[in-house]
N, C-alpha and C positions, 0 to 999 in steps of 0.2 A: 698632075692628075694621075692617080693610081689606075692600073689596068685591072681587068676582072680577075686575073690569076693572083694578083697580090691581095685581093679582097675576098676570095673564096677560101675558106678554112675547112678542111675535111676532117671530120671527127673519127679518130682511130678507136672507136668504141667496140674493140674486139678483145677476146680473152688471152691471147698470146702474142708475143713479139714476132713469132714466125708467121702468124696470120697477118699481122700489121706489116711486116716486111714484104709479104706476098702482094698486098694491096698497093704499097708504095712502089714496088717494082712495076706492077701492072700499069699504074697511073703515069709513071715516068715523068716527063717534062710537062705533062698536062696540069699537074697540081704542084705547087711549091710550098704550101702552108698547111700544116697539120696540127690538130688538137689531140692532146694526150690527157685523159682523165683518170679517175680512180681505177677503173677496171684494168686498164693496161699498165698504169704506173705501178700497181702492186704485183705485176707479173713481169718485171724487168723493164718497164717502160721508161724509167728515168735514164737508164743507160741507153736505151733505144733512142731517146730524145737527143742524147749527145751524139750518137751515130748519125741521126738525121741532120743535125747542125753541121757536123763535119762534112757531110755530103752536099752541103749548100742549100738545105731546106730550112724553112722557118718553123718554129714550134711555139704553140700556144699551150702552156701548162695549166690545165683547169683543175686546180687544187682546192679552190674555194676556202682559203685559209681563214680561220677565226679562232683567236686564242688571246691570252694576256699580251700586252704590248711587247714585252721583251721577247717572248716566244715567236710572235709574228716577225719582229724585227730580224732576229737571228735566222729564222727560216728564209726570209727574203735576201738577206745577205749571201747566203749560200746559193740560192737560186740565181741571183745576179751572175755568179761565177760560171753557171752553166751556159750562159749566152742565149737563153731562150728569148723570144720576142714579146710574149704576153703572159701574164700571170693573173689568175683570179683570186680574190678574196671577198668574203661577204661584206657588204657596204655598211659596216658599222663604224662610226666616226672615229672612235679611238684606234681600232685596228688599222683603218685606212691611214691615219696620220703617222702611225708607227711604220707602216710599210713604205709610205712615201719618203720618210726620213732615211729608212734603210737603203732605198734604191737610188737616192739622190746622186746625180752624176753619171748614172748608168743609162743605157738605152732600153731598159726594161719598161715596157708599157703595163702599168698596173690597172686591172679592170675590176670595178666594183659590181658584184652581183646584186641586183636589185631584188626581183622576185622570180623564183624559178618558173620556167615556162610550163612545167607540169602542174602548177597550182592555179586555182581560180579563187573566187571570193569565198567559197565554202570551205576550201582548204585553209585559207588564211584565217577564217573564223575559228576553225577547229584548232589551229595552232595558237590562238589567243590574241590575234591582231584585230584591231577595230577598224583599220583602214581597208578599203577594197584594193585590188591589185594596182589600179591606176594611180590612186593616191599615195600608196606606199612606194611605188616605183618613182614618182615625182619627188617625194621626200628624200629618198636615198640618192637619186641623181643629183639633187642640189647639194646634199652633204658631201658627195664624192667630188664635185667640182670645187667646193670650198676646201677640201682636204688636199687638193692638188693632184688627184688621180689622173691617169692617162686616158681612161675611158670608162664605159659603162657596159654591162651585160644586161640586156632586157629583151623582151619579146619584141619582134618587129611590129606588133600592133601598137606598142607604146613608143616606138622609135621617134616618131614625129614630136610627141610631147617632150621626150627626153632631149631631143636636138634643140628644142626651143629653150630648154633650161641650161644646157651645157655649152651651147654656142657651137661654132663651126669646127673647132680645132680638136676636141676630144673625140676619141673612137667611140662608136656605138656598135657594139658587137651583138648580133642577134642569132641565137639558136632557134630551134623549132621552125626551120625553113623547110617547106614541102613544095615541090613542083606541083602544078595543077593536076589533080587527079590522083596524087599519091596518098598512101595510107598515113593518117596522122599519128598512129601508134599511141604512146602515152602522153603525147603532147596536146595541151588543151587550147593554147593560144598560138596558132600557126599562120604563116603568111607565105606567099610565093616569093621567089628570088627577086623578080622585077618589082613587086610591090614593096618589098623590104627596102630596096634601094631608093625607091621613090619616097618612102616614108622617112628616110633620114639615116638608115643604116649605113655604116662605113665598111663593115666586114660581116660576112655571112658564114654561119657554122652549119655544115650539112654532113650528116653521118650516114644514116641508114639508106637514104635514097641513093647514095653513091657506093658505099661499102657493101651493101646487101644486093646491089643490082646484078642482074645476070651478066651485064657488060659495064663494069664500073667506068671505063674510059668514055664510053658513049654517054653514060649518065652525066659524068662530070662535064663533058663538052657541051651537052644540051644545056646544063645549068649556066656555064660560062657564056654560051651564046645568049641566053636570056638576059643575063646580067649585062652583057655588052650592049644589048639592044636598049635596055633601060638607061644605061649610062650615057649612051649616045643621044637618046631622046631628051634626057634631061641635063646633059652636060655635067654629069655628077663628078 
């Protein structure tokens, strides 16, 4: 059974590696797993990821890859060499199959992004989709499982349904996590840490409630405490 520290991923959604390094230093041993997305990746974040890994931290590289099969495969082959723990790509079947083949034999956990947590039914309609968020998440989760992916990224509100589709072994990684009373920001489908775990999430991505908190260490510890309580209660 994983402990809460191995299941909490802090999103380094900040503009510079200097700011990211300050956050990581402040959090110290409280946090062991970090997410690096576009904002930081394009400001030296890929090299920073290597530094985090060298320091014993784990890294979730949130690149949401999507391209022709060969381009996805070649990108994944190089990402494997970085020794990151997790990598996202959009859950399109051909892209997922190419990524799985490229990562075969490595420890890289490939995550299929189902529906972004900033999107609701109206947003999907505007983008040309006929499915509502729940139906599209279910379809893509099934396709990810069939492709041999390591896990899924979805809203914690859909984690229970996804868990029933993918079974007990795949990771279910959920952003849009907000402690009770926290500002939702631009997230439209949010859940508290405890409820996310109860719903079937394996890993929680938390950014602003920690990195923008007046006391990031206290904020992280409060979330970890809530996670520990839920995990003990449900023997997760």
